[in-house]
N, C-alpha and C positions, 0 to 999 in steps of 0.2 A: 689389363691389372685394376680390379677394384680397389678403392680409395677407403682407408679405413676408417670411421670414426670412431673420435673418443668422446664420451661425455660421462659427466660423474651420474654417480646414483647417489639419492640423495633417500633416507628413508622417510616412510609416511608421517613420523612423529613431529619428523623437522620440517615438514610442509607448510608455509603459514596459512590461517584460514581464515585470514583477513580477508586476503584477495583473491577467495577464489570464487567464480561465477561457474554457478549451474546453470547450462543452457534448458530452457523449457522443453516441453514433450511437443510435438507437433499436434497442432490442434487443439492444443487446451490452452484457455486466455490466458495471460498472463499477467498477475494482479501485482502491485506494487504496495506494499504494506508500511507505511511510515508512522509511526507513535515514537516520542520519547520516554514513554512505560515499558519497557521493556518485555514485562511479562503480557502487556496486552498486545504489542507488537506478537512478538512471538508466539502468544495464543491465537489470534486471528490467523495468522500465518497456518500454524499446523492446524488449524479446524479447516480452511480455503483447500488446502492441498488435500487434505482428506478427502473432498469434494470436491476431487477432481479440473482443482485449476495449479496452472504453476504458480509458483506463488516467489517473492523476490521480499525482505526485508531489511529496513532501514531506520534507524535511532532517531534522525535529522535529514534537516532538508539537504544542504550537503551531498552526504552518502547517498543522499536517495536518487537526487541529478546525475550520480556517476554511476550507478545502478543506472538509470533509464537511459543512457548514454552508450552504455555496451549492449542493453538489452531490451527495447522498448516496449514497455508495457502497456494493455489494452485498458487497463484501467489502475488509476491513483486513489488507493484511500488510505488519506492521510486525517492526523489529529489538527486541530486548527491552531492551538495553544503549545507552540514549542517554543524551546529557547532560541535564540539567534534568530531562524527561518521561517517563518508563522507558513502553518500549511495552506493559508491562503496567497502567501507569496511562492508557497511552492507550486502551487495547483498553476499558479500563472506561469509561473516560468516552464514546466512542464507540456501546458498546453500548448504556449509559443512556441516549444520546440520539437514536441510532438504533435501535431494537431487531431491527431487521429484517437489521442489518449481521452481515454472518460475519466469524472473523476466525482469520486464522493466523498465528501469530509464533514467529520465528526467532533462533538465535543461534549463535553458535560461542563464547559463553563458557559453561563450567561450572557458574560461579558464578550463572546463571539460574534453577538447580533449587530453592531456597530461594527466589524472587522468586514463581518458579510457584505454590510451594506454598502461600506466603501467600495470595496469588490464591485458590487452590482453597478454603482454609479458611473466606475472606469469600463461598463461594457462586459464584465463575468460574471457570470451565472454558472454556481454550480449548486446539485444537490448535497442538501446539510441531513446528518443522521446525529440525534442525539444520543449522549453515551449517560448509561449503559445500555447497550443493546444486545438482545438472544439473538446466538448464532442464528436460528432458523430464520428470524425476519433479516439479519445482516445479508444471510443468502439467497434471499424472496429479492433484496435491493440490490444484490451485486447483478443478479441475473435480470432483473428489471432495467438495469442502467447497463449493461452489457448490449441488450436487444433494440433499445433505442437508439435513434439516432442520434439528438443531441439529450445532453443532460441538464433537464431545467432546472432552475434556483425552486424550490418547496421545500420549507422547515416540516419536519416531520416529529410527529411529537414524543415525546420517550416514554418509550417501550418498556416491556416487562424488563424485571432487573435479573441479571444472573451472576447465581453466588460461584466462589471458586471451583465450590466443589459441583457444581452442575457444572462448569467448563472443564474442569478437569474428566468426565463422567461422560462427556461429550466427546471429549480427545480420546478414550480407551474404546 
């Protein structure tokens, strides 16, 4: 006799969206985008996903680490200045846990130079990008980062600004 299984059916509307992890498609690089400014993180994630990348999005360092433990990213893109855990601390923790993960840091604040210099003195070299950055320039930097063996530290000067309307047009 076949045992009968009993299970509860839960309506989709009652399922928490907070703990859902979408597994990446095979052969697509997995990019973890982290920024405490949700609109920046979400916009960048949408641009990347529409450009052939599997993306995961977090709004702080600890959440990013939790996602990375579930699915190891090929690339971490993180803002440098965030409350609690900085992007530099996140990058150091991420590369310590997932050594093959590449890192791109970006920031719109000049104060990050000192933080990056301290990280370099401790032996951590990360590529840094200046905010704002045009999506096509960001995609170029991501492709370069994923195709190089080691991410080298080289500050990139500010690139063309992108308005919210331009970003919205690119996403449609």
